[in-house]
N, C-alpha and C positions, 0 to 999 in steps of 0.2 A: 477601261482601256488605259487610263493613266497608270494605275497600279501595275498592270501587266507589263507596260513598257519599263517602268521603274525597276521591277524585280528582274526582268530579263536583262536589263542593262547591267545590273550588279553581277549577274552570272557571267556576262561577257568580260567584265573587269577581272573577275577571278580567273577565268580561262586565260586571259591575256597575261596575267601575272605568272601563271603556271608555265605558259609557253616561253616567257622571257627567262624564267629560272632554268628551264630545260635547255635553252640555247646557251646559257652561261656554261653549262656542263657539257656542251657540244652535242646534245641530243636534239637534232633538228628534225629528224624523221619521225612522223607520227603514225600511229596505228590507223586502220581504216576509219574514216569519219571523225578522226581526232578524238577517240573515246577517252583518252587519258586527259583531255582538256574538259570535255563536256560532262563527264560523270561527276567530277568535283563541283562543276558549276551547277549541275542538277541538285547535288546534295545541299548546296548553299540555298537553292530555291525552295527546297522541301523541308529540310530538317529544322524543327522549331526550337527556340530557346526562350523560355518564359512565355510561351504562347505565341511568339513571333518568329518567323523564319529568319535565318541568318541574313538573307538578302534584305529583309526588312530592317534589321539592325544596321546594315551597311548603308541603306538609304538614309537612315537617321544620322549616320556619321558624316557622310559627305554629300548627300543628296543625289539627285539624278543628273547625269551628264547631259550636255546639249546633244542634239541630233548629230551635229558635225563631229563632236568628240566621240560619240557612240560609234559612228560609222568608221572612223579612223581606227579605233580599238578593235572593232569587229574584223576589219580587213586585215589588220596585223595578226589577229588570232587565227583567222581562217586561211588567208593566203597573202602573206606579206608582199609578194610580187605584184599584187593588185593595188597596192598603196599608190597615192599620187607621188609625184616627185618630192623627195624629202627636202625641206627648206634648210637654208643655212641657219646657224645659231644666231647670226646677226639679224636675220629676218625675225626670229622669235623675239629678240630684244625690241625691235622696232614695233612689232605687233603689241608687245606689252606696254610700251610707252605711249603709243598713239591710239590704241584701241582699248585695251584692257583697263589701263589706269584711269582714263577719263570716264569710262563706262561704269566702273565700280567705285570710283571716287569722284563723285560729281564735282564739276568745276566750281559750284557755288560754295563748296566746303573750303576750297583754296582761296576764293575771293568772293565775299558776300555780295559784291556789286555785280557779279556775273551770274544771273539766275538761270543757269543752263544745267539741265539734267538729261544727259544723253540716254540714260536708261528709260526715262519716261517717254521718249520718242517711240520706243518699242510698242507702246499701247496703241499708237496710231502710226503704223509702220509705212505710210505712203512714201515718206522721204527715204526710208531705208530701202524699200523696193526700187525706187527710182535710182538710188546710188548703186545698188547691186546691178541693175540693168545697164547703167552707164559704164560701170567698171567691166562687166562681162563683155559688153559690146566692144569697148576699147581694147580689151585683152585679146578678144578673138581677132579683131582687125590687125593687131600687132603680133598675133600668134604668141602671146605671152602666157595665157592661162591654159593649163593642161585640161583636157576634157574630163578627167577624173575629178578634179576639183569642181568643175562646173556641175557634174552629176551629183556630187555630194551636197553642194549648196542647193541644187534643185530639189533633191529629196527632203532636205531640211525645210524648204518652203512649202512643199506638199504636206509634210507632217504638221506644219503650223496651221495650214488651211483646214485640216481635219481634226485639229485639237488633240494630237497624240499625247502631249504632256499636260501636266496640271496647269502650268502657267499659260496665260493668254498673251504674254509679251514675246514679240518676235525675237528679241535679243536672246532669250533663253533657249531658243531653238538653234541659233547660229553660234553663240559663244558661251563660255562659262569659265570660271577661274581655272578649272582643270585643263582647258583647251591649250593654254600656253605650255603647261607641263607635258601634255600629250604630244604636241608638235616637237618640243625639245627632246622628249624621249625618243620619238621616232627618228629624229634627226641624228641622234648619237647612239641609238640602240646597237647598230652593227659594230661601232667602234668599242662600245662597252663589252659586248660579248667576246669580241676578238681579244681585247686586252685581258679580260678576266680568264679566258681560256688559255692564253699564253702564260699566265702566272699560276695556273692550276698545277698541282703536283701530277706527275705522270701516272701514278697509281690511280688517282681519281679519274683521269682521262680514260684510262683503260677500263675502269669499272663502268663509267658512263656509256662507253661505246660497246660494252659487252665482251671485251677482250679479257683474257686471263693471262697472268704472267707466271 
């Protein structure tokens, strides 16, 4: 199960990159079932190099994404309109400073007198689950948390309960170093494609849209 998730996640990453490149060239419409995305992804899963599939090499390069990152990339690839509300870039910075940095740079490295390792809490995630429940309850009461974000976190918790990933640490299901870049990418993806499309020569635009001059 661990290997299947890891390989499939690499295929989704490849399909996401292809979709993004297509949008840069103004080609947002996909063939039925998105074949132009999933055929290359299938090739990545199947074609071996030195006895290991391309997806296996990608796993060795950057590892498996968290469930939250995987779901965000999958939704962007399959149906971008299904994505949760895109956060502001300032939100990404705050997440980086107050979540990612303490998580992957334990506080005891900054101050030996503070023996706190937030990542280690993930091995006994009772307090993480309590914090998630409190935040979710407060957000629902204040109508601040979108249902889609709630569903994504719930799926990540279910995946953790069934051991979908190799890690037993709950943090690895919820966040990873690539999550910050994924959220930032989704937050500015529309602006990037619009800007690059506006700078694209007209001949390339016509070619990408199937028009002839």
